[in-house]
N, C-alpha and C positions, 0 to 999 in steps of 0.2 A: 393082638394085644401085646404080646411079648416084643414084637418088632417096634411098636410105639414106645414101650417102656425103655428099651435099650437106646433108642434114638434120643429120647427125652433126657435120660441120664447122661448120655455121652455129650449132648449139647450143653447140659449144665456144667459138666466137668470142663469142657473146652472153654466155655465162657469164664469159668473160675480161673483157669490157667492163663487165659489172655489178660484178664483183669490184673494179674500180678505184675504186668509190665507198665501199668499206668500209675499216675499220681493218685494217692488215696485222698490226701487233703493237704492244705497249706495253712501255716499259722504265722502270725506276726509275733516274733519273740525277740525282745531286746533290740527293737528297731530294725530287724532284718526279717525277711520273709523266708521261711524254711519250708521246703516241700518234703513230704514223706511218701515214699513209694510203697505200693501195696506189698511187693515182695519183701521189702525191708520190715514192714510191720508184721507180716506173717511169721518171719523168723524171730523177731524180738518180742512179739506179743505175749508168749507164754511167760516171759520174765518180768513183765511190767508190774505184776502184783508185788514183786520184791521192792519196788520203789514207791509203793503206796498207792498204785493206780488200780484199785479194786474195780471201779466202774469201767475203766479202760480194758481191764482183763475180761470182764463179763461181756463187753462188746466183741472182744477178740474171739471169744468162744463161739461166735456165730460161724466161724470156719469149721470148728469141730462138729457143731450140730449139723451143718450142711453136709459134711462128709459122712456122718452117721446116717443122714437121710438118704443119701445116694446108696450107701451100703445096704440098708434095709430094703430099699427099692429093688436091688438086685436079688435079695434073699426072699422076695415076694411077700414081705411083711409090710403091706401098704399102710396100715394104720400107724405103725411105728414111724414109717417114713414120713407120713404127713405130719405127725406130731413133732418130730425133729425138724422138719422143714419149717413148720410154723414157728418153733422156738428160734431157729436161725434167722428167719425173716424178722421176727420181733426184735431180736438183739441188734441186727444191722440197721433197721429202720429207726430204732431209738437214738442212734448216733446223730441223725439228722437234727434232732432237737437240742443238741448240746451247743452251748455258747463258748465254753472253755474246755481245753484239754490239758492234761498234765504235760508240762514242757520239760521238767527235770525232776530228779528224785528228791529235791529239797521241798517239793510241794508247789513250785512256781507254775502257774497256769498261763496259757497263751490263748 
């Protein structure tokens, strides 16, 4: 069981790290298409609430919930790991249903 847990957690972390090198999403803003990389969003995500992006910040917290899930998995607290994993999954999947994202701090959406 321990071997499966370690492989599963390692695979999750590797997948997460690989995803940082891909485009997270693209928006059409002021007539041009802008691509946002996952790594860029991981770095600036914690600051987005300063520009008024509360919902964007809540979606970004999926990263934190995921890392907490992996951490508690290694600590053999599987219920906490599942709860944090479910929260992470819910936050990230909610982004699929968005039609607009905050494009600038003045409230303009794209």
